[in-house]
N, C-alpha and C positions, 0 to 999 in steps of 0.2 A: 534665188531664191529659194530655197524651201519651202512651200506651200503648208507639207503636211505634218504638225506635230507630233503625234508619232515617232513620223521618219528624224523630224530632231533629233529626239527622245533617242530613238535605236543610233541616231548617229553619234551623240556625244556623251553617252554612256559609260567608254570608258576614262573619262575624266572629274566624273563624279566624284564628288564626295559623300561618306553614307548620309547623311540628313539628306541630298540632294537623290542619294535611289530611290527615300522610303517615298521620295513628294512626284517621284517619275512613276514608281510602282503602283501608284494611288493613283495616281490619274490613267495611268493604262485601266487599271480596271471598275475606277470609278469615276470616269471626266464626266459623266454626264450628272453629276453629281458637285464632281470640284467647280464646275464652268461656271455656278450661282455665289462659291463662296469666295471669300474678299481674302486677302493674304493674311491678314494674322487668322481669320477660321481656317486657313487650310493647313496653315501651321500648326496647328493650335490640335485640328484632328490626327498630325502623321505624325506629331509630336515633336520638332525644329519649331525654329525663334521666323517671325518673320521675314526680318531678314536674310534666314536662308531662301524662305521662297521669291521675293522680291530677286534674289542672285541667283537664283537657279532658273528665271525668265532670260534674265539675259544670258544666262552658261550656255544657252538654246538659241540663241537669237534674236530675242524680242527684245525691244526698248521698252524695259519695263512689265510690269506684273497685268495693267487693265491690257494687256497685248497679248501674255496668254490666253487670257478670262476670256477674250475676243477670240482664238483660237479655237478654242474648247466647245464656247455656243458654236461656231461656226461647224464645227463635224456635226453637234448635233443636229446641227439647221441641213448640213446638205450630204450626210456619209459619205463613207468614203469611198474612192471607185474600186472595180472586181479587186484590176492587181492590187491595188494595196491596200482591202480588206486579208487578197491572199499570202503576203505577205505579212502584215498584224497579228495573223493567225499561226503561221509556222513559227512567229518568233515569241511568240504567247506560252507555246506548250511545246516547245522545241524537242526535248528528247524525253520529256513526263508522257505516262498514261493517257494515249487521245481520251479512254474512257471512259478514264475516272476524270479524266479535266473538264469534259466537256456539259457531261453531268455537271460537277459541283458549278459549273458558270450558271446553267439552267437551275440548277437549285438556287443560288442567288438571285439571279432577275425573281422567281418565285418571292422570294424572302422578301425582295423589293418590292415588288407589288405590293405584297399583302399589307407592310407598312404604309407605302402610300397613295391606295384607291381612295379615292371619295366614299365613306356610309352614308352620307347625306344625297352624294348623285348616283350610287349605285342604286339605293331606295325609290328617289325620281326613275331612274329608267324602269326598274321593275315595272313598275306602275304605270309610266309612258305604254309600255308595252303591251300591258295587260288591257289598258281601254284605251289602246285605236284602233282607225276603223282599217287601216292600213297599215301595213309595214315594211320598210322599204330598207334594206342592210347592202349598202355600200363596201366593193373593195373588191383592187386587181391585184395582179403581181400575185405575190408570195402571198400575202394579204386573201388575196381571193378563194382560198384554201379555206380560212378560217372564217369566210365571211360565208361561201357556201356549207359547212360545218355547222353553222350558229343559224341559219336561215332553214339546212333541211329540218333542224327538232323545232323550229317555232312554226312550218307551218304544218307539222305532226299535231302541233299543237291549239295553232288558231287557224289555218287553212287563207290570213290574207294579207301573203308572205309577198312579197317584189324584188328578187338577188338581182343585182346591178352589179356587174363581173365586168365588163367593155370599158376601154380607153377613149371609142367611138362615142362620140358629142351625139349625134347622129342614135344609135342606139340606146345611150343612157337618157336624152332627154324623153327619147321616143315612153320609154318607161315611166318616165320621172312630169313628165307633164300632167298628169291628173292628180300630183300630190297637194295637198290640203293644210287646213288647222286643225282635221278630226285626226289624222295621220303623226306614224313619230318614221324619221329616219333616222338609221345608225351605222355614223359611214369609218372605216375602217381604214387605220394605215403607219404606216413607219417609215423611215426614213429610208432611204429616200422616197420624201412625199409623193404620192400623187396630185397631180395638179388638176386631173378632174373630178376626185373626190373630195379637193377644195371647192371646185367650182359649183358640184353636183351639193358640196352640202350648202353654199353659199344660196342655191336655187331654192333650195327647198326651207331656207330660214323664213328668203325672203313672202316663199309661200305659204306663212306662219305653224309650219308641222315644227314639233316639238323633235329638236337636234341632238342626236348620241355623238360624241366623237372619244373611239377609242382609238387611243395612240399612244409615244411614250413619254410627250412631255409637255407641258404649258407650253414652251414656244412652239410648240405646232402647229403651223397653219391651220390646221382643223380645227385649233382652239377658238381661234375667232368667231365667228359664228355658233358655236353650240352651246347648246340649256344647260349641258350637265358634261360633262370629260370625264371620265372615266382611264388611269391610266394602269399601261401595264408594263414594266419594262423589255424592251428587247435588245439586242446588242449589234450598235450600228457598227463593229470593230471586226463581227466576225466573217470567216467566208461565207455563209451562208445565214439567211434569214432567220433571228434567231426570237421561235413563236411559240415559245413551248407557255410561257407567262399568258399575255393575250389569248392563247386559247382556254389554260386555265382560269383566267377572272369568265370568259362565255360559259362555262362548264356550270361556274355558280351563279350565275346570271340564269340560266334553265334552270337549274334546281331553286333559287329564290321563288318563280317562276313556276314550278309545279309546287310547293307548298303553299303559293298563295291562290293559287287557281290549284289546289289538290282534286276537290269533288269532279267537278269541269273535266280534268284530265283524264280522270280516272272511266269518268262513264265514254270517255273519245276512245281512249285505247283500247280498254275492253270493244268498242262497236270494230278497231282496228286488231285484235288479236283475234276477231271471228272470223274476221275479209282474211287474215294474214294464212288460219288453220285452214278454212275452206279451198283457200286457192294452194295449198301448198307451196308454200309460198318459205319455210325455213325448215333445213331440214333438220330431219325427225325430230318435227313437231305430232307426228299423229304413229302409234303404234304398226308395228310392221302385219301388212296385210296374212292375213290366217290363207293357209298355203292346203292343200291336202294330207300332206307331208308334217303338218303340225298338228294337222287334227288328228291323227292314226297317231305321231307320240305322246298325245296325251289323253287318246283314249287307252 
């Protein structure tokens, strides 16, 4: 039995009617949205009848629309394996311009993140970070890079940041065991979701810490014990993890924190700038040293 929805669509495409091709295109580009639509709603959005949607489900081998819907939801939960992702990505782009295709897809993810992220949870997250005694940031595999980026700037601003980027339980809990109700835990994970991230979030929740999930869907396992959920769209069918939107969301959090704590942060960075300049950390921070030759020219 063909288990992957996108493979089924690709193999059946030549037999699709015009309406079914519209459904196929929408699912390929917006499966994470379509997964929560009724057959009637999907038909309305695409511009076909509900019966056309139901026939589409049976056309690609499912016993009715509920089974197609379940398959879309499973795609979100489990993500495609590496080989499937390569096949889907090459099929999507085909002979089109790669730069334009990939960047436009990233633009779409950012636009959808703007529409979907909870402004209330965003504000609560900013306040939780500002008021926390300690800030813990968890991210592994590809998410570890944006977690490190986030933690780097938080460390410059606050100095009380702990980055957790290991899949080792020993290492993770050695860093996490002191977490308390005075702290905040920020877990970052996208499909395929990190089991260690889920466990760490649960541990932090049990210890009374404020728990923030940065993830892609309300069915993400990180959501279960999160006090705040910030949704940022990724592309679970891309050949690489598309984390442009999550990074933009983290940038927004940092900017909001700076605005809220402007005076304190200016004081901190003034001190940092002095140290950086004294230690020649950055090129061209100081004027070129005077030499006998330049003195002669001036004379």
